[in-house]
Each structure stands twice: as C-alpha cells, then as structure tokens.
C-alpha positions in Angstrom: -1.3 -21.2 -19.5 -1.6 -17.8 -17.8 0.4 -17.2 -14.6 -1.6 -17.7 -11.5 -2.6 -14.5 -9.6 -0.4 -13.6 -6.6 -1.4 -14.9 -3.2 -2.5 -12.7 -0.4 0.9 -13.1 1.3 2.7 -12.2 -1.9 0.5 -9.1 -2.3 1.2 -8.2 1.4 4.9 -8.4 0.8 4.7 -6.1 -2.2 2.6 -3.6 -0.1 5.1 -3.7 2.7 8.0 -3.0 0.3 6.1 -0.1 -1.2 5.3 1.3 2.2 8.9 1.0 3.2 10.0 2.9 0.1 7.3 5.6 0.6 8.2 6.1 4.2 11.8 6.8 3.1 10.6 9.2 0.4 12.3 7.1 -2.3 9.1 5.9 -4.1 7.6 9.2 -5.1 10.0 11.8 -3.7 7.3 13.1 -1.3 7.7 13.6 2.4 4.4 12.0 3.2 2.0 9.5 1.6 -1.5 8.2 1.8 -3.5 5.1 1.2 -4.1 5.8 -2.5 -0.4 6.2 -3.1 0.5 3.0 -1.4 -2.3 1.0 -3.1 -1.4 2.5 -6.5 2.3 1.7 -6.0 1.6 -1.9 -5.0 -0.7 -2.3 -8.0 2.0 -1.0 -10.4 4.6 -3.3 -8.8 2.3 -6.3 -9.3 1.4 -5.5 -12.9 -1.8 -6.5 -14.7 -4.6 -6.8 -12.1 -7.8 -8.9 -12.4 -10.7 -8.2 -10.0 -9.4 -10.7 -7.4 -5.9 -9.3 -7.3 -7.2 -5.8 -7.1 -9.2 -6.7 -4.1 -6.2 -8.4 -2.6 -4.2 -5.2 -3.0 -6.9 -3.2 -1.1 -7.2 -6.0 1.5 -3.5 -6.0 2.1 -3.6 -2.3 2.9 -6.7 -2.7 5.1 -5.1 -5.6 7.0 -2.0 -3.5 7.8 -4.3 -0.6 9.0 -6.3 -3.0 11.2 -3.1 -4.4 12.6 -1.9 -1.0 13.5 1.1 -1.0 11.2 -0.1 2.0 9.3 -2.4 4.7 10.7 -4.1 7.8 9.4 -2.6 11.2 9.7 0.9 12.4 9.2 1.0 14.8 12.2 -1.4 17.0 14.1 -1.6 19.5 11.3 -2.4 16.7 8.7 -4.9 14.4 10.4 -6.8 13.3 7.3 -6.9 10.0 5.7 -4.9 11.2 2.7 -1.8 11.0 5.0 -0.6 7.9 6.9 2.2 7.0 9.2 4.0 3.8 9.9 
C-alpha cells in the first residue's frame, strides 16, 4: 500500500522549516528569497507530489501570507512579489 499523502499541518511544518532556512540564507545561499523558492523548496523536501499535495504546498504558503507571517517585498528597493520577508 502506498504511503498516505502528508496532511496540511505536515506540509505547513515543512514550509516553515524551508522558510526558516531561506531566511538564514542556508537553503540556497541567497540573501533574499521569494514565493517560488519557498514553494519549490518545500516540494523538494516532501518528495513525490500528487495533485492534492501540490495544492497543499501552495495553500501552506498562502496561509502563511494571509496570516502575516510572510509578506511581499524584501526592502523599499525590492517591493515585488519575487521577494518576501518574514
């Protein structure tokens, strides 16, 4: 029997761990990061993704954005959605 897909809470925990690593520059070696980097990092951590799990990864990011945990823009010179801050 195949393993069950991760729950929303499990995906959220992975997303938070990826964001923590990215915010420290230890996940990709970059000073800043964006939504795509965080979502791709979480997807890689989780592994094989079916359609439901893929949506859960995107939902986890969106939930953190709506909660105000992450926001768009790195600084006033980099306001676009390709940058985020914690």
